[in-house]
N, C-alpha and C positions, 0 to 999 in steps of 0.2 A: 586845607585847600580843596575847593570843589573840583571834582574830576568826573567826567562822563565818558563811558566807553561803550560803543555800539558793537553789537554782534548779531549773527544770524543771517547775514546776507548771503547771496549765492546766485546760481543760475537755475532758473525755473522755466518750465514751458508755459505758454499762454493758457490761461484758465487755472493755473496752479495757485498754490498758497505758500506763504512764508510768514514766519513770525520773527520780528526783530526785537532785540532787547537792548535797553539802555541802562547800564549799571552805573549807579551814582554813588560816589564816596565824598566824604567831607562835609556833607549836609544831609538832612533828612528830607524826605519828600513833603513832609507836613508844611514846610514854609515856602515851597517853590512851585511855580508853574513849570511843567515840562512839556515841550513840544517837539514834534518831528518835522523836519524839512527834507527836501530832496533837490538835487541838481542834476539835470540831464546834460549830456555833452552839448556844448554850444548854447545852452539856455541859462537863464537866470535861476537862482535858487528860489524855490517856492515853498510856502507853508503847506503842510499836509494835515496834521492833527495836533490837538493840544488837550491837556487834562489839567483841570484846576486843582487847587488844594483840597476842595471838598468833593472832588471826583467828577465834576461836570466835564463834559467833553465837547469838542467842536471839530468838524472835519471840513476840508475843502470840498467844494462841489464835485471835483473830479474823482474823489475817492469815497464820497458819501455812499453808504450802503455796502461798501466792499471792505473798508478798513475799520478796525476797532482799536482804540487805545485804552489801556488799562494800567493800573498800578499793582505791583507786587510789593506790598509794604514789608513783608518778611525779608525780602531780598534787596530792599531799597532800589527797586528797578521799575522801569516803565516799559511796557510791551506794546508793540504795534503788530496786530494780527492783520495780514493782508491776504484777501481772497480774490478770486476771479481776476488774477493779474493779467495785464495786457502789455505789449511792448512799450506803450507810452508810460508805463510805470518804471521803466528802466532809469537808473541813475544812482548817484551816491546819496545815501540817506544819513542824515545827521540828527542827533538829538541835542536839545539846548535847554538851558535852565535859566529862570529869572525869579528873583525873590518877589513875593507879593504880599501886601498887607491884606488885600481882599481875598477871602476864601473862594469866591466864585469867579475870580478873574481868570480868563483863558484867552490866549491870543496866538495867532500864527503869523504875526508880523515880525520878521527877523530882526528888525532894528531894536526891538524890545529886549533882546537877549544878549547877555554878556558872557555866558559860559557855553562852550560848544565842545562836542566830541569830535573825533577825527573822521568819523563816517564809516559806513559799510556799503559795499557795492551790491546792488541788486540788478540783475540782468534777466529780462524776460524775453526769451527767444526759443524758437523751435529748432 
C-alpha cells in the first residue's frame, strides 16, 4: 500500500529556509510523479513543485528561483528545499504521488493525484 509521510515543517522567520521531506513507502520513486502542494488558511490548495520519473522538475511561478525539488533514491524520498521564505509561503504542505507511464511527465494539478500525505505545517512569521 502506497503511503506518503511529510516532515520538516515548522516556524521560520521571513528570509529563512526549510527543507521538507516526503517519505514514500509501498512503491518506488521510479514509477511515480511526486509533487508538493500547499494550502493556506482560507485559500484553495495550490500546486508548488513536481518531479518527474526522469528527474525533470517544474515549479509554480510563485516559488520559482526559491524552491528546489529533488529525489533521494536511497531513502525513497522527495525533498523540497525552500529558501527566502515569506509569510505568503505559510500553509500546510502536502506531497502527492501519481503513477506515470511517461518518464518526463510532471504536473502540479491536484486532480491528477490519488495518493496524498497528511501534510506538514509551515509558518513564516517574525
